[in-house]
N, C-alpha and C positions, 0 to 999 in steps of 0.2 A: 423588441427594440434592438437595433444594431448600433455598433460603435466603431468608428474608425480611430484606432488608438494613436495613429501617427498625427492626427489633427487635434488631439486633445493634449493640452500642455500639462495638466495635472498640477502638482505642487513642485516648485523648483527644488532641486537637490539640496541647495545650500540652506533651505528653510525647513529641513526635515528632522533636525535634532530635537529630541524631547527630554523632559525632565524624568527623573526616576519615578516620580509619582504617576506620570502619564504612561510610562513604559510598563509598570507592573499594575495590572488591572485586578479588580475583584474577580475571582474564579466563578464559573457557572455552578449552579446547584445540580449535583449529579442525580438527585431524586426527581427533578422535574424538567431537566433539559431534554429537548427533542433528540432522538438518537442521531439524526442527520445533522444537527448542529454540532454534535460531538465529532462526527466523521469529518465535517468540514474543518473543524479546529485541528484534528489530527493530520489531515492532508496538508493544510497550509503550514503547519509546523515543518513537515517534510520538504515542502516547496522552498521555504526560507533557508533551511539547512543546506539544501542543494545549491541555492544561489550564493550563499556565503562560502561554501566549499569551492565552487567554481571560480569565484573571484579571487580567492587566495591562490588557486592554481594558475590563473591568468597572470597574477602579479609575479609569480615565480618564473614566468616565462616571458617577461616583458622588461625592456630596459629604457622605455620612454618615460621620462619624469612626469610629463603632463598627463599621460594616460594613467600612470600609477597613482597620481593624486586624485583623479576622478574616481578610480576604482576603490581607492582607500576610503573615500568619503561615502560612497554608495554602499560599500561592504559594511561599514559601521552601522548604517541605517538598517540594512538587512538583518544584522545581528540584533539590533534593538527590536525590530519587528518580530523576529523569532522568539525573543524573550516574552514579548507580549502574548503572542499566540500560544506558545507552549505552556506558559504559566496560567492560562485560563483553566487548566486542569486543577480540580480541587484536591487538597491534601488527603481528604477522606476517601478518594477514589483509589481502590487498591490496584496494584500492578496487574492482577488478572482481569479486573474489570476494565482497565484501560486496554489491556490486550484484546479483549473481545471487541472493543471499539476499533482497534487496528485491523482486526480480521474482517470486521464488517466493512471497513473502508476497502480492503483488498477485494472482497467478493463483489460488492455493489459498484465500486468504481471500475474494476476491470470489466464487469459485464456491460456497463454503460459505454466504456471506451470501445469495446469489441463491436457493439451494435452501431457505433457511429464512426467506424474506421473504414475509409474507402479502399485501403490496400488489403487484398485478400490474404497475403502472406503474413502481414502484421496482425490482422484479425485472428488468423489461426494460431499465432504465437500467444496472443492474449488469451484465447480460449484454453490453450494448453496450460497456462499458468493458473487460470481461474479454478480448475478442478483441484489444484494443489492447495490454494488458499482456502477453498471450501472445506477441505478435510482438516486444515489447521484450525479453523473455527470450531469444528466438531471436537477435536482433541482438547483444546483449551476450555471448552464448555464443561467437559467432565471435571477438569481441575477446579474451575470456578465454583462448582457446587461443592466439591469435596473440601476445598480449602476455605472458601469464603462463605459457603452455605447459601449461595444465591442461585436463583433460576436464571439461566443465561438471558431469558427474555426480558429481565429487568433492564438489561443494557440494550438488547437488540430491538425491543418493543414490537415484536411480531413481524418485523419487516424482512428478516433474513432467516431462512431455514437453518436448522442445525442437524445435519445427518452425515453419516460416513460418505466419503467420496473416494477418489484414488488414494489408497492408504499412504500415509506419510513415509512409511518405511520403504516405499517404492519410488520416492521422489529423488533419492540420492543418485546422482549421475556423475560420470567422469565429466568434470566441469568444462573440458574442451569441447564436448559435443553440445553443451548449452549455447555455444556461439551460434548466432543467426546471421543471415544475409542482411546487409544494411540497405536502407532506402537510398535512392539517388537524389542528392540534394537539389539537382536541377529540375527534377520532374515531380518529386513528392509534394503533396499538398500541405499547406500550413496546418490543416487538421491533423494529418498523420504525424508531423513533427511535434506539435504540441501534445498530442496524445501520448507519444513515447516519452517526451521530457517529463510530463506529468506523472506517468506511471513509474518511471525510473526513480523519481524523487520520493514517491510514496513507498516503494519497495525498499529503497535505501534507508529511509527513516525507520521502517519496520525492523529491518536488520539491526540498526543501531539501538533501537529501544530494547529489543530482546537481548542484545549483547551487553547492554549496560544495566538491565534490570532483572534479568533472569536469575542472577545469583542472589537476589534479595530474599529468597525463600530458603528455609533450612532443609526442606525436603529434598533429598538427593534425586529422587525420580522426577520431581518437577523441574529441578535445575537441569537435569539431562534432557527433559522435554524441550525446555527453552533452547538448550544447546543444539538439539537436533533440528528444530524448526528454524532457528537462526541460521544454520548452515544452508537450509533450503532457500532462505531469503537471499543469501549470498549468490546462490545459483540463479535466482530470479533477476537480481541486479545484473549479473553477467549476461543473462539472456536478453533482457530488455535494452540495456545500453549498447549491445552489439548491433541493434537495429538502426542506430544513429550513424549517419554517414561520417566516417572519420576524417574526410577531406574538408569538412567545413572549417573555415578559418576561425581564429580566436574571436574576431569581431562578429562573424556570423553566428557563432555559438553564444556570444554575449547578447546579441540581438534576440536570439531565440529564447534564451533564459528570461530576459526581461518581458518578452511578449507572452511567454507562458505564465509568468506571474500576473501580468495584466489580465489575461484570459481567466485564470483561476480565481483571482479576487473578484473580477466582474461577475463570474458565474456564482460565487458565494454570495455576493451582494444581492443579486437578482433572486436567489432562492431563499435566503435567510428570513426566518419569521421572528427570531429573537431580536428585539430592537437594540439591545446593548451590543450584541455580536454584529448586527448589521452595520452599526456605526463604525466598528473597527474595520470591517471589510471595505466600507466606503472610503475611510481615511487611507487605508493602505493601498487601495486602488489608485487613489490620487498620487500617492508616493511613487507607485510603480510606473504610472504614466510619465512622471518626471524622470525616472530611471531609463525608461524606454527612449525618451527624447535624447538623453546622453548617448545611449548605445547607437541610436539611429545616426546621430551626428558623427560619431566615431566611424561607423560603417561607411558613411558617405565620404568622409575625409580620407580614410586610409584604403578603401577599396574602390572608390569612385563608382559606386553602384547605388541603385535606388533600393531602400529597404523593403519596398513593396514586392520586389522580386522574391524575397524570402518569406515574408509574413502576410502578404496580401494587404487588403484595405479594410478589413473588419475583424473583430474578435471572433474566435471560435469558442465552443462551450465544451470543455474537457472534463468537468467535474460535477455534473448534475447527479444528485443522489435521490434515488427512489427504489422501491422494492423491485428486485430482479428475480423473484422466485420462479416465474414461468421460464425465463431465459435459461437460468441455471439448470432447471429440470430438463430442458431440451439438450443442453450440453452433457448432462449426466447420462442421458439415454443414448446419445450418439457418439460420445468421445471418451468415455471412461477408460477404454482400453488403449488409447493413443499413447505412443511413446516416441522419443527422439530416435531417428533412424541411425545416427552416428556416421552418416555418409558425407561425402564432399558436397552434396547438394543441400545439406543442412535442412532436410525435410523431416517428415513424420511417417510413422508406421504404426502397427498394432502389435500387441503382445505376441499373438500367434505367429507373427512373421519375423520375430527377432532371431538372429542367429545365435548359436551357442557361445560364440566368442564376442557377443555384444559388449562394448567397452564398459558399460555401467555395471555389469554383473560383478566384476572384480571389486569395483568401488563399494557396491552394496554389501558384498561379502565381508569386506574389511570393517566398514563403519557399523554394520549390524552384527558384527561377530559375536558380541555378547548380548544381543537382543536390541530391539528398538524401544526406546522409552515411550514413544507414542502408542505402541501396542501394549506395553505393560500396564498402562492405566486402564485400558479396556479389560484386560484380564483381571485386574483388581476389582473392577466393578462387577464382573461376572462372578468372581469368587465371593464377594461380600454380600450382594443382594440379588444377583441373578437377573438384573434388569438394567437396561441402558438409559441414558438421559438424552432425549432428543426432542426437538421442537420442529414439527413439520406440518404444513397444511395438508388437508385430506387429498388434494390433487396430486401432490408429490408422492404421498404414500401409495396411492393407487397406481401411479405411473411407474414408480421405481420400487416395487416391493422387495426385490432382491438386494437392494442397497440399504434398505432400512431393516436391519436385522434384529433378532432376539424379540420378535413379536411386538413391535411397537405399534401404538395406535396414533391416529392424528392428534396433534396438539398434546403430546405426552408431556407432563410436567415433571419437575424434579421429584424423584421417588420419596415417599414419606415413611418407608419401612425402617429407615435408620435415621436417628436424630442428627442434627448438625453437629452436636457435641461429640457423638460417637464417630462421625466421619472425621472430625478433626483429630481425634485420638488415633484413628486408624491410619491417618495420613502422616504421622510422625515418621521421620526418616528411618529410625531403627526398626519400624514395623513394616516398612515398605519393601524390604528385601525378601525375595522368594527363595 
């Protein structure tokens, strides 16, 4: 089914305020929720945070009272929607369990976007970031077992592999070379624009979650792991937001933000199997259609242009979630050695072609000067039980034997040679220092 969002009125903005009872819903059950219901909830939280942030920034750069009133009202609704979506997370879901959900979003969303991206350069950039997110999932999976005593598959439900990728210690770059060439707003497709706006929102929220929750564990090495990966997420936000044409006007960006919300909520509504969540996605789709009408009217009034020039006449699908194991395996095989070239063309190269004075070497020397926390956890595992924790289908194991190290077998489960209680004792901060 297709939808022309500019012809759908949705719910009028002035009718969108809700009571506190309606805003705060009962959370999902972490034990029986579908993993992709969780990823949709995580992504839409990030989409709402981005919308709220953008509208605050717009207001700080606008002196038209009528515009400010409209933005103030819609921004409050975005904030209420964000509370609803974010607080669907149950209190019993640990930070690490939620983190695995965030990384499943990153892997499977980025894979979907890359395969549905018409711009070759944008697609290559998505694929470059994908390998880094894939390794983050692997590192956090080790900690989820050591701290929470869970098999990562309890969260991932067999839909996303857990194996080493481009090592996180190699993700740290001079942030200036993370900058990418932006699309041309006049020629880029609505799909490209929405893809980037969606991924920026997701990566930004991942950064924020790690920055705000990584300190909640007493284990120093786990805190440093969150700090290290949080820093990579900052690089990802830098990389993806640079793809957006900076010459888009405030009204054009507002239109694109609202259109992105319409597309993502529509995609969630179409895919959702949980009836309670589906009702939320449907309600908020109606709200966002109302927001889009406001943005379209402002765009026509202040720029004297047709909104269809920017967003077209139908929704695009930027956030469909399904298993991406085969696609990720192909990227692992073909692009594991890819690096940012650091040149004016903002392109890519491989490890073997990097010059000795490559800009990121000095960055890595500094931040990894006392070791990489994400590597330390792997050494701890090797020292303690001599075996890794990984979950991978047989196809990936056969295709990438060099990447799946330490003699892993297909569908390896969390090792039982050490009890959960023993792992928790080993993971205390004062015992983690080598």
